[in-house]
N, C-alpha and C positions, 0 to 999 in steps of 0.2 A: 893338464889343461885340455879342454874340449877343442877339437879341430873346427875350423871354419868350414861352412858348406855353402856352395854356390847353388842358389835356388831360383826357380822361375816363379814370378809373382805377377801373373797377368802380362802387363806391358812393361815389366821391369825385371831384369836379372840382378839379383842382389847376393852379395857375400854376407852371410849371417854368422856372427860370432856370438856365442852364448853369453859372454860377459857384457857386450855392447851391441845388441842387435840393430839399433837404430843408426849406428854410426858407420856400418860397413859400407864399402864401395858398392856402387850399383851402376847399371847401364840400362837406358830405356830403349824400347823397340816400338815399331809402329803398331803391331797387333800381337796378341798373345801367342800366335803361332810363328812369329818371326824369330830369327836368331841374330844376335849382335854380330858386327863385323869381327873378323879374327883379331884385328889390332885392338878392338875394345875388350875381347876376351883375354888377350895377353895382358892388358892393363889390369883387369880384375884379378888375375892370377898373381901378377907381380905385387899387388897390394897386400896379398895374403898368401905367401908361398906354400903353406900347408893346407890349402883349401881342398876339399873333397867335392866331387860332382854329386849334385843332389839327386839326379835320376839319369837313366840311359841317354835321353835326348841331350842333356848337358854334357855327359861324358862324351858322346859322339861329336858334339860341337867343339869341345876342347881338343879332342884328338885331331880334328880337321884344322884347328888353328895352330897346331904344333906344340901344344902345352897339355899333353894328356894327364889326367889326374884319376886316382882310384875312386870307385863309386862309394858313396857314403853308406854305412850300414844302417840297419833299422834303427838302432839307438841314436846314432848321430843325426839321421834324418829327423827323427821325432823331436830331439832336443832343439835342433835349428827351427823347426816349424813352431814348436811351443814358445820359442823366444820372440817370435814376431807378434806384433799387435793383432788382437782378434779382429776379424773382418765380418761384415754383415753377410747375410745370405745373398743379397743382390750383388755384392762385390765378387763373392765366390762364383756365382753363376756367370757373371761377365767374364771372369778369368778362365773358367773351366769349359764352358760350352764351345767356343771357338776351337779350342784344342781337341775336344771330343769329336767335333765335326771333322776336323782334319784327320784324326786317327781313323774314323769311320770311312772316309774317302780312300785312305791308303789301304784299309782292309778290303773294301769292295773292288779295288783295282788290282788286287793280288792275283797271281795266276790261278791258284786253287779256287778262289771265289769266282773267277771268270768261267772256269770249267763248270762249277756248280750252277751258276746262273744260266749258262748255255744249255746244260743238260736238262734243267727244269723247264726251260722254254721249249726245248725240242720235244720233251715229253708232252707238254701242254698242246703243242702244235700237232703232234701226231694223233692225239686223241680227238682234236678238232677235225683232222682229216678223216678219221674213222667215222665220226658222226656225219660228216659231209658226204662220204661214200654211201653211207646207209640211206641218206636222204635222196641222193642222186638215183639210187636203184629203184626207189619207190616212187619217183616222180615221173608222171606220164604227161607229155605235152603234145599238142597237135602240130602238124607240119607247118601251119601258118597261123597268124593272129598274134595277139599280145603274149600268149604263153610261149609261142615260138621265139619271139623277141627276147623274153625273159630267159629262155634256154640258152640263147646265144651269149647273153650277159653272164649267166652262171658259168658257162664253159670258160669264159675269159677269167673269171675269178678263180676257178679251179686250176687253170694253167698257172696263174700267179701264185696261188697257194702252194702248188707243187714246186715252183721255182724257189719260192722263199724257204720251204722246208729243206730242199736239196742244199741250198746255201748255208742254212743253219747247221745241218749235219756236217758239212765240210768245215765250218768254223769250230764246231765242237770237237771233231776228230783232230784237227790241227792243235787245239789247245790241250787236249788230252795227251797227245803224244809228247808235247813239250813238258807237261807236268809229270806225267807217269809213263815214261817210255817203255819200261819193262812190262807193266801191266797192259799197256795197249797192244803190245805184240802178243801177249799170252791170250787175252780174251777179246781182243779187238778194241780199236780206239773209241768207238761209240759206246760199247758196253763199259769200258774203263771210265769214261766220263759219267755215265749213269751211276755206277758204283760209288764214285767219289762223291757225287751229289747226295745219294741216299745215305751214306755214312756220315756226312757232314764234313768231309775233308780227307785228305790222303793219310794223315797221321791216325785218326780214328779208324780208318779202314785197315791200316797195317796192324792195329792192335787187336782186331777181331780174330776169333777162332775161325777155322775153315768152315765149320758147320754153320756158324752164323752168317758168314759171307755167302755160303751157298743159298740160304734162304733170304737174303737181303732183297727187299722189294717184292716179296711174295705176298699174296693175299689168301687168307685161309678160306677153304671151301665152305659154303653156307651149310651144307648138309653134314652127315656123319661120315665115317670112313676115314681112310688115310688122308693126311695133310699134304701140302705141296712138297715136291721134291727139290725144287729150285725156284729162285725168284728172277732177278735180272739176268742170271747166267743162261736163261733159256734162249737169249739172243746171241750167245757166244758162238764163235766160229766152230763149225763141225758138229754142233749138238743136234741140229735138225736132220743131219744125214744118218743118224743112228736109229735103230728100232726103238720104239717106246720103252721096252723093257730093259734097254741098255742105257738109256739116257741118265737115269739116276746115278749109276755107277760112274759115268763119265763126269757128271756134274761134281761129284765128290772129289775126284782127282783134280778136276779143273780148279775148284775152290781152294784146295791146298796149294796148288801152284800159284794161284792169284794172290794169296796171302803173302807168299815168299816174295813175289814180284812187287807188291805194294809196300812191303817193309824195306826192300832195297831202294825203291824210288823215294820213300820218305826219310831215309836215314843216309846210307852210304852213297847213294846214286850210282852204285856199281852196275855194270852191264851183266845181268844174269839171264837175260831173256833167251839167248841162244840155247842154253842147256834146258831151260824150262820148256821151250817150244819142241825140242827134240823129245822130251819126256811126254809132252802133251800128244804129239803126233804118234808116238809109239803106243800110248794108251788107247788112242782112238782106233788105231789099226787092230790092236788086240780085241777090242769090243766089236769091231766090225766082223772079224773072223768068227768070234764066238756066237754072234747073232745070225751068222750065215747058215 
């Protein structure tokens, strides 16, 4: 006999049995994203002791209510869904859209998404500052008159822009250290946040090869000749203190260590930064001596 499955159907949680789908016990909720009270979930399970959880949300709710149940397999889930009466497109939209919105809100509130959003905004703001700096250098205003008044207003705006950018960098670095502590110590918290944003997350970043991470965020030169040696890593700590002919070698070593750090942050969360930082500093010292 096919097992019963506890499914979510919009504003109703229903125990579906293949032999009599319309007669199974059910419990209504106020909105499609709500969860029944623990006592109501226990009543549903008591009415069908062999019930399976229809999806991970149902499984988590049953565990919280103290009545854990195994997750239904693909065949059991499809059989239970197929036993229900067919629903119109409007009914499906009314049931699915609120849950989809809630899932999107949860995803946008995740720590990795926070780092990604802050890194992209910081990059946009930095480019705006660069454009404003260029405009400021080319602007010539007299010591008095309307243009002088405008210069004073522009100065206030630039101070506010600098303050906003400083605060945004602080927020980005704090979020990056919380999400990727090892990577932040190896390449710097700001660069770590930029790398996570460019890769689309910490997990995709950890799956990259070191050669790809080294060029992540780079822009190919418009002319011929050699391509770029590094992308976002050009901002990493210590790179700008090396001679230009040694920077490529340092970027290769740094990218290899960054991949190890990102994989540790995305999987085991083990603290591997201390050993990587020692290797990084040793490599930097070797290249400094070689370039001397």
